C-alpha positions as CSV (number, residue, x, y, z in Angstrom):
1,M,33.5,-4.8,14.4
2,L,30.0,-4.7,15.4
3,P,29.7,-7.9,17.3
4,G,27.7,-9.5,20.1
5,S,24.3,-10.7,20.9
6,L,21.0,-8.8,20.2
7,F,18.5,-10.9,22.7
8,L,15.7,-8.5,22.5
9,D,11.9,-8.7,23.8
10,H,10.8,-5.0,23.2
11,R,7.3,-5.1,24.2
12,Q,7.5,-8.7,22.2
13,T,8.1,-6.6,18.9
14,L,11.9,-8.3,19.1
15,Q,12.6,-12.1,20.7
16,Q,16.1,-13.7,21.3
17,V,17.4,-12.2,18.0
18,S,21.4,-12.5,17.5
19,F,23.5,-11.4,14.7
20,C,26.7,-9.5,13.8
21,V,27.7,-7.0,11.1
22,H,31.6,-6.9,10.4
23,P,33.4,-4.1,9.2
24,G,33.0,-4.4,5.4
25,E,30.4,-6.2,5.5
26,W,27.1,-5.0,3.7
27,V,23.8,-7.1,5.3
28,V,20.5,-6.6,4.7
29,L,17.1,-7.0,6.4
30,L,14.1,-7.8,5.4
31,G,10.8,-8.8,7.1
32,A,6.6,-7.6,6.3
33,N,5.7,-4.3,7.7
34,G,5.7,-4.7,11.9
35,S,8.8,-7.4,11.8
36,G,10.1,-5.2,13.9
37,K,13.2,-3.7,11.2
38,S,12.9,0.1,12.4
39,T,13.4,-1.3,16.3
40,L,15.9,-3.2,15.6
41,A,17.5,-0.3,13.9
42,R,16.9,1.8,17.0
43,L,18.7,-0.7,19.0
44,A,21.4,-0.9,17.2
45,N,22.4,2.3,17.3
46,G,21.8,3.2,21.2
47,L,18.6,4.4,20.6
48,L,16.6,2.5,22.4
49,L,17.5,-0.2,24.8
50,P,16.8,-3.9,25.1
51,N,15.0,-5.9,27.7
52,E,16.8,-8.2,27.7
53,G,20.7,-9.0,26.1
54,E,22.8,-6.2,24.4
55,V,23.8,-4.3,21.4
56,V,28.0,-4.3,21.3
57,A,30.0,-2.1,18.8
58,D,33.7,-2.3,18.8
59,G,33.9,-3.8,22.4
60,I,31.1,-1.1,23.7
61,S,27.9,-2.3,25.3
62,S,24.8,-0.8,25.1
63,W,24.3,-0.6,28.8
64,Q,27.9,1.4,29.1
65,H,25.8,4.3,29.9
66,D,28.6,6.5,30.2
67,R,30.0,5.3,26.8
68,L,26.2,5.1,24.8
69,L,28.0,8.6,22.9
70,E,30.8,6.8,21.6
71,L,28.4,3.7,20.3
72,R,26.1,6.7,18.7
73,K,29.6,7.7,16.9
74,R,30.4,4.5,15.7
75,V,26.9,3.0,14.8
76,G,25.1,6.0,12.4
77,L,21.5,5.5,11.6
78,V,19.4,6.8,8.8
79,S,15.8,6.6,9.6
80,H,13.0,6.4,6.8
81,D,11.5,9.0,8.0
82,A,14.1,12.0,7.0
83,D,11.8,15.5,7.7
84,N,12.5,13.7,11.5
85,Q,16.2,14.0,10.9
86,I,16.4,17.2,9.4
87,V,17.1,20.8,11.9
88,S,18.8,23.3,9.8
89,T,17.7,25.8,7.1
90,T,20.6,25.2,4.1
91,V,21.4,21.8,3.2
92,F,25.0,22.7,3.6
93,D,24.3,23.5,7.4
94,E,22.3,20.3,7.4
95,V,25.4,17.7,6.2
96,A,27.8,19.8,8.7
97,F,25.6,20.0,11.8
98,G,27.5,16.8,12.5
99,P,30.9,17.2,11.5
100,Q,30.3,20.6,13.4
101,N,29.4,18.8,16.2
102,L,32.6,16.4,16.7
103,G,34.4,19.9,16.8
104,W,36.2,19.4,13.5
105,E,38.5,22.1,11.9
106,P,36.4,23.9,9.3
107,E,38.9,22.6,6.2
108,R,37.7,19.3,7.1
109,I,34.3,20.3,7.5
110,Y,34.2,21.3,3.9
111,A,35.5,18.6,2.6
112,A,33.3,16.1,4.8
113,V,30.3,18.0,3.7
114,R,31.0,18.4,-0.5
115,G,31.9,14.3,-0.4
116,A,29.1,12.9,1.2
117,L,27.0,15.5,-0.9
118,A,28.9,14.0,-4.2
119,Q,28.2,10.4,-3.0
120,V,24.5,10.3,-3.0
121,G,24.3,12.2,-6.2
122,L,23.6,16.4,-4.8
123,A,27.1,18.1,-5.3
124,G,26.8,21.7,-6.6
125,D,26.8,25.5,-4.8
126,E,23.6,26.4,-6.0
127,F,22.3,23.2,-4.1
128,E,24.4,23.7,-0.7
129,K,22.1,26.6,-0.1
130,R,18.8,25.2,-1.1
131,D,16.6,25.0,2.5
132,P,15.9,21.4,3.2
133,N,12.6,21.9,3.4
134,S,12.1,22.6,0.0
135,L,13.3,20.0,-1.4
136,S,11.4,16.4,-3.1
137,G,11.2,13.7,-0.7
138,G,14.3,11.7,-2.3
139,E,16.4,14.7,-2.1
140,K,15.6,15.1,1.6
141,Q,16.5,11.4,2.1
142,R,19.6,11.7,0.2
143,V,20.6,14.7,2.1
144,V,20.3,13.0,5.2
145,I,22.0,9.9,4.3
146,A,25.2,12.7,3.4
147,A,24.5,13.9,7.0
148,L,25.7,10.3,8.2
149,M,28.0,9.7,6.2
150,A,30.2,12.6,6.5
151,M,30.5,11.4,10.3
152,E,32.5,8.8,9.0
153,P,31.0,6.6,11.6
154,G,32.4,2.8,11.6
155,Y,28.7,1.2,10.9
156,L,26.0,2.2,9.0
157,V,22.4,1.4,10.0
158,L,19.8,2.7,6.7
159,D,16.2,2.2,7.4
160,E,14.7,1.6,3.8
161,P,16.6,5.0,3.0
162,T,15.9,4.5,-0.7
163,A,12.0,3.7,-0.4
164,M,11.3,7.5,-2.0
165,L,14.1,7.6,-4.6
166,D,13.5,7.5,-8.2
167,P,15.6,4.3,-10.3
168,V,18.0,6.6,-10.9
169,A,18.4,8.2,-7.4
170,R,18.1,4.7,-6.2
171,S,21.0,3.9,-8.4
172,Q,22.9,6.7,-6.5
173,V,22.2,5.7,-3.1
174,L,23.3,2.1,-3.5
175,R,26.4,3.7,-5.3
176,S,27.4,5.2,-2.2
177,I,26.6,2.2,0.0
178,A,28.7,-0.1,-2.0
179,L,31.9,3.0,-1.8
180,A,30.9,2.6,2.4
181,K,31.1,-1.2,2.3
182,Q,34.5,-0.9,0.1
183,A,36.0,1.9,2.8
184,G,35.7,-0.3,5.7
185,H,31.8,0.2,7.2
186,G,29.7,-2.1,8.1
187,I,26.3,-2.0,6.6
188,L,22.8,-3.2,7.8
189,Q,20.3,-2.1,5.5
190,I,16.8,-2.3,5.6
191,T,14.4,-2.9,2.8
192,H,11.5,-4.1,0.9
193,L,12.9,-4.0,-2.8
194,L,14.1,-8.0,-3.1
195,K,16.6,-6.6,-5.9
196,E,18.2,-4.7,-3.5
197,A,18.9,-7.6,-1.1
198,S,20.7,-9.5,-4.1
199,F,23.4,-6.9,-3.8
200,A,24.0,-7.7,0.1
201,D,26.9,-10.3,1.3
202,R,24.3,-11.2,3.7
203,V,20.8,-11.1,4.1
204,L,18.6,-11.4,7.5
205,V,15.5,-11.7,8.1
206,L,12.6,-10.9,10.5
207,H,9.5,-12.7,10.8
208,N,7.0,-11.9,14.0
209,G,10.0,-10.4,16.0
210,K,12.3,-13.6,15.4
211,L,15.0,-14.2,12.8
212,V,14.4,-16.5,10.5
213,Y,16.8,-16.5,8.4
214,D,20.6,-15.4,7.9
215,G,22.5,-16.3,5.3
216,A,23.9,-15.7,1.9
217,P,21.3,-13.6,-0.5
218,E,20.6,-16.7,-2.8
219,G,18.9,-18.9,0.1
220,I,16.4,-16.8,0.5
221,L,15.2,-14.6,-2.9
222,G,15.2,-18.3,-4.8
223,N,12.8,-20.0,-2.0
224,Q,9.6,-18.4,-3.6
225,A,7.7,-20.6,-0.5
226,A,9.8,-18.4,2.1
227,L,9.4,-15.3,0.4
228,T,5.9,-15.9,0.6
229,A,5.1,-17.5,3.7
230,Y,7.2,-14.5,5.8
231,G,4.9,-11.5,3.6
232,L,8.2,-10.7,1.2
233,A,6.4,-11.5,-1.9
234,A,2.3,-11.3,-2.9
235,R,0.6,-10.7,-6.3
236,P,-2.1,-8.2,-6.3
237,H,-5.4,-10.1,-7.4
238,K,-7.8,-8.5,-10.2
239,K,-10.9,-9.3,-8.2
240,V,-14.7,-8.3,-8.1
241,P,-15.2,-4.4,-6.7
242,L,-15.7,-4.3,-2.9
243,A,-15.4,-0.7,-2.4
244,A,-18.6,0.4,-3.9
245,A,-20.4,-0.7,-1.3
246,A,-18.0,-0.1,1.4
247,L,-17.2,3.5,0.7
248,D,-20.9,4.9,-0.4
249,S,-20.5,4.7,-4.1
250,A,-22.6,3.5,-7.1
251,A,-21.0,0.1,-8.2
252,A,-22.0,1.7,-11.5
253,F,-21.4,5.2,-12.7
254,D,-22.1,7.6,-15.6
255,S,-18.9,8.7,-16.6
256,A,-20.3,11.2,-18.7
257,A,-21.5,12.8,-15.9
258,A,-18.5,12.7,-13.8
259,P,-17.2,15.2,-12.3
260,R,-13.9,16.8,-13.5
261,L,-10.6,17.6,-11.3
262,S,-8.5,20.0,-13.8
263,L,-5.1,21.8,-14.0
264,N,-5.0,24.7,-16.6
265,K,-1.6,26.1,-17.6
266,V,-0.5,25.4,-14.0
267,S,3.0,27.0,-13.4
268,F,4.0,27.3,-9.9
269,A,7.8,28.7,-7.9
270,Y,8.8,28.2,-4.3
271,P,9.5,31.8,-3.0
272,D,12.4,30.5,-1.5
273,T,13.9,29.2,-4.2
274,V,17.4,29.8,-4.9
275,S,16.8,29.9,-8.6
276,C,14.4,31.1,-10.5
277,K,13.3,28.1,-12.5
278,P,9.8,27.3,-11.0
279,A,8.5,23.5,-9.8
280,L,6.3,23.4,-12.0
281,E,5.6,25.0,-15.7
282,N,2.5,25.2,-18.0
283,I,0.9,22.0,-16.5
284,D,-2.7,20.9,-18.1
285,L,-4.3,17.8,-17.0
286,T,-8.3,16.9,-17.0
287,L,-9.1,13.6,-14.0
288,A,-12.6,12.6,-14.4
289,G,-14.3,10.1,-11.7
290,G,-13.4,6.5,-12.2
291,E,-10.5,7.7,-14.3
292,C,-6.4,7.2,-12.7
293,L,-3.9,8.9,-14.3
294,L,-0.1,8.1,-13.2
295,L,2.4,10.7,-12.5
296,V,6.1,9.6,-12.9
297,G,9.2,11.6,-13.0
298,P,12.5,11.3,-11.3
299,S,12.7,13.3,-7.3
300,G,12.5,17.0,-7.5
301,S,10.3,17.2,-10.8
302,G,7.5,18.5,-9.0
303,K,5.0,15.8,-8.8
304,S,4.2,16.3,-4.7
305,T,3.9,20.1,-5.8
306,L,1.6,19.0,-8.6
307,L,-0.4,17.2,-5.9
308,T,-0.6,19.9,-3.6
309,L,-1.8,22.1,-6.4
310,A,-5.0,19.7,-7.4
311,A,-5.7,19.6,-3.8
312,G,-6.2,23.3,-3.0
313,L,-3.4,23.3,-0.5
314,M,-1.5,26.1,-2.4
315,Q,-2.6,28.5,-5.2
316,P,-0.6,27.9,-8.6
317,T,1.9,31.3,-9.5
318,E,-0.1,31.3,-13.1
319,G,-3.2,29.3,-13.7
320,E,-5.9,27.7,-12.5
321,V,-7.1,24.4,-10.5
322,L,-10.5,24.2,-10.9
323,L,-12.9,20.9,-9.2
324,K,-16.0,21.0,-10.9
325,G,-15.9,24.5,-12.4
326,S,-14.5,26.3,-9.2
327,P,-11.3,26.1,-7.5
328,P,-10.8,23.5,-4.6
329,K,-11.3,23.9,-1.0
330,P,-9.1,22.2,1.5
331,G,-10.3,18.7,2.1
332,Q,-12.7,18.5,-1.1
333,V,-10.0,16.7,-2.8
334,G,-8.3,13.8,-0.3
335,L,-4.1,13.6,-0.4
336,V,-2.3,11.2,1.0
337,F,0.9,12.9,1.3
338,Q,4.6,11.0,0.5
339,Q,4.9,10.8,4.6
340,P,1.9,9.3,6.0
341,E,3.6,10.3,9.7
342,T,2.4,14.0,8.8
343,Q,-1.0,13.5,8.4
344,L,-1.5,11.4,12.3
345,F,-1.4,13.2,15.2
346,A,-4.4,12.8,17.4
347,Q,-3.9,10.3,20.5
348,T,-5.7,7.6,18.7
349,L,-6.4,6.4,15.2
350,C,-10.2,7.1,15.5
351,E,-9.9,10.9,16.8
352,D,-7.3,11.5,13.5
353,I,-10.1,9.2,11.1
354,L,-12.9,11.8,12.3
355,F,-10.5,15.2,12.8
356,G,-11.6,15.7,8.8
357,P,-15.0,15.4,8.5
358,K,-15.8,16.9,12.4
359,N,-13.7,20.2,11.0
360,L,-15.3,20.0,7.6
361,G,-18.8,20.0,9.7
362,F,-19.9,16.7,8.0
363,A,-23.3,15.6,9.6
364,L,-22.5,11.9,10.0
365,S,-25.9,11.1,11.0
366,E,-26.9,11.4,7.7
367,H,-27.7,8.4,5.4
368,G,-27.7,6.3,8.7
369,N,-23.8,7.0,9.0
370,T,-22.5,7.1,12.5
371,E,-18.8,7.7,13.7
372,K,-18.4,4.2,14.6
373,A,-19.5,2.9,11.4
374,L,-17.4,5.5,9.3
375,I,-14.5,4.5,11.8
376,D,-15.2,0.6,10.7
377,K,-15.4,1.2,7.3
378,V,-12.4,3.1,6.1
379,L,-10.2,1.1,8.8
380,N,-11.9,-1.8,7.0
381,A,-11.5,-0.5,3.8
382,V,-6.9,-0.1,4.3
383,G,-7.3,-3.7,5.6
384,L,-6.6,-2.3,9.7
385,E,-9.0,-4.7,11.7
386,P,-10.9,-1.8,13.6
387,G,-10.8,-3.6,17.2
388,R,-6.8,-3.7,16.6
389,F,-6.1,-0.6,15.6
390,K,-9.1,2.5,16.3
391,H,-7.9,2.6,19.8
392,R,-4.0,2.3,19.0
393,S,-1.6,5.4,19.1
394,P,-0.9,6.9,15.3
395,F,2.8,6.8,17.0
396,S,2.8,3.5,17.7
397,L,2.4,2.2,14.3
398,S,4.9,0.5,12.2
399,G,5.5,2.4,9.1
400,G,3.0,0.7,6.5
401,E,0.3,0.9,8.8
402,A,1.2,4.3,9.1
403,R,0.3,5.0,5.4
404,R,-2.3,2.9,5.7
405,A,-3.9,4.5,8.5
406,A,-3.3,8.0,6.8
407,I,-5.3,6.7,3.6
408,A,-7.8,5.4,5.8
409,T,-8.4,9.3,7.0
410,I,-8.6,10.9,3.8
411,L,-11.4,7.6,2.9
412,A,-13.2,9.1,5.9
413,L,-13.6,12.6,3.8
414,Q,-15.2,10.3,1.5
415,T,-14.7,12.7,-1.9
416,D,-14.9,11.9,-5.6
417,F,-10.9,12.5,-6.0
418,L,-8.1,10.8,-4.1
419,L,-4.3,11.8,-4.1
420,L,-1.8,9.2,-3.3
421,D,1.7,10.2,-3.2
422,E,4.2,7.3,-3.5
423,P,1.3,5.3,-1.9
424,T,3.4,2.0,-2.3
425,A,6.8,3.5,-0.4
426,G,7.8,1.7,2.8
427,L,5.1,-0.9,2.1
428,D,6.3,-4.6,2.1
429,A,4.9,-7.1,-0.7
430,R,1.5,-7.9,0.7
431,G,0.8,-3.8,1.3
432,R,1.9,-3.2,-2.2
433,A,-0.7,-5.8,-3.4
434,F,-3.2,-4.6,-1.3
435,V,-3.2,-1.0,-2.6
436,Y,-3.6,-2.3,-6.0
437,E,-6.7,-3.8,-5.0
438,L,-7.4,-0.5,-2.9
439,V,-7.0,1.6,-6.2
440,Q,-8.7,-1.3,-8.0
441,D,-11.7,-0.5,-5.9
442,L,-12.1,3.0,-5.6
443,I,-11.8,3.8,-9.8
444,A,-14.7,0.9,-9.8
445,A,-16.4,3.0,-6.8
446,G,-16.4,5.9,-9.5
447,K,-13.4,7.8,-7.8
448,G,-10.6,9.6,-9.5
449,I,-7.4,8.7,-8.8
450,I,-3.3,10.4,-9.1
451,I,-1.0,8.2,-8.5
452,A,2.6,10.3,-8.2
453,T,4.9,6.9,-8.3
454,H,8.7,5.5,-8.5
455,N,7.3,2.3,-9.0
456,P,4.6,2.9,-12.0
457,E,4.7,-1.0,-13.2
458,L,2.7,-2.4,-10.2
459,F,-0.1,-0.1,-11.2
460,A,0.3,0.1,-14.7
461,S,-3.0,-2.5,-15.5
462,L,-5.1,0.2,-13.6
463,A,-4.2,3.6,-15.5
464,T,-6.4,5.2,-17.4
465,S,-3.4,7.8,-18.9
466,K,0.3,8.5,-17.7
467,R,1.8,11.6,-17.0
468,E,5.8,12.5,-16.9
469,L,7.0,15.3,-15.3
């Protein structure tokens, strides 16, 4: 079992947290962005050590440094960033990597790999040969979950394993978690989706680094006041647009003269694809300033590929992408990637924000702008208080804060079009409501928006059109 205490005070991220996860028990951990969930996950796996207290897995303490490897074998961890866990060049090798390092016989490795891939809905010889880096975000997440399950750990710590998945893939992962529970694994799953918490045996809630609830799902899910107080529930509000002033756009714009972004007969195939099937085929769409297009479809349907082409970061195999009549250059169409961490790399957030404008040769002194004014403007626009965040390392941010920060770096480019790839993945209820309100403001300011999402219901009232791949 995974008993013992978590008396933690990791730079005030977690304070005096204690709980147990038993074999065959499915525990869901809820909490707003920045509440300490991911830190707790790394502590449970022994990747971090507490300042006080201890983590104990089947009698092995995290303070027994000579047994940390054994603890990590017993407690497997999947982080919310699948890319950081991928090390191999084929899916089969990726899932086999752990069992090989455990010294298993080849027959056992083959059986474990294929069984784990089947459990997450990715079975098939052709898929096993794919390069993990060519997969969609949802497919990558399922591969790293399979890689964990192939090693047969006693306990699974899953940090938002369904955040990037479409409803079908999400159901497959939840089904695999249920099977792992039936097989006797203890499960600690982190999620922002309250519906997923309803499947658990027990729910924990972190609030400002403290454990404020430990009990049956119905005890918290039916308490609207508590959900709101802990940042687990929030509704977006329609309001008077603020972005017109905040982002230097006219409050009213001429829709007839609005700029256009178009894809004309666009097809694209990745050069390393095993099959000859293109990722996109014969796509036509046009987006004008002030419009919002929702791009929906299952994981692997080509949504991220389409956005990358529309941003001018890749060239189509056939057809053309045009911005105001010419192919867009990188930086002329803003793109917020599915994994915001890939866009944040500087020592401080203010350096990240200024990187794009400086490299594109923007004269910040024009129109009365200064570096400080631009940084403050875009951070305020995404709800990150400049005094608290602009000098922070982007690598110290929570997942939700990193997503907002990534949006800020793209807003700093002041483009006419903004492409958002799963912008609410990993965000708590307040964060999702904030993104809705931000998109509302951007549309009112005349920006053209494409949102690739597995949650179209959230943005349905803002969409001027919808496209399914």
